[in-house]
C-alpha positions, 0 to 999 in steps of 0.5 A: 300167165303166173299173175293171171293164174294167181288172181284166178286162184284168189278169186276162186278161194274167195268164192268158195269161202263165201259159198262155204261161209268160211275164210279158211280156203286155200287153193293149191295148184298141184301142177305148179307147186314145187313143195312136196310137203304142201302137195302131200298135205293138200291131197291127203289132208285137204278136201277135194272139191272136184275130180273129173277123172278118178284115174288121173286123181289116183295117178296124181296121188301116187306121184305126190306120195312118192315125191313126199317119201323121196324127200323125207330124208331131206326134211329130216336133215333140215329139221335136225339142223334147224333144231341144233341151230336153235339150241345153240342160239345160232338160228338166224345168225349170219355167217357173213361179215360186212366190211365197209370201204 
C-alpha cells in the first residue's frame, strides 16, 4: 500500500503541476502524516484543491490545530536545544566514541 500510494501521490503532484504550469506542488496525506507542523502548514497555508464534505474538513482542521498546539512546547524545547548546540559548536557532534578491537 505505501509504495503504491507514494507513486499515486507523485503522479498526482506531477499532473496538478502540469495543469497549473508549475513544478512546485506538494501532496500531503493528512491521514498518514505524523508531523503536526507539516499538517498545520499544509492545511492553513496551503491551497485546498477539493473537499467533498465541509463538515469533515472542519473537523480535520480542528484536530490538526489541536495537535499543532499540543506539540508547540516540544518544538520550542527542540529549537532551544538546537540553537544552544549551534552556539556551542556542538551541533552534529557525536557523543559516542568508536573503539576498534
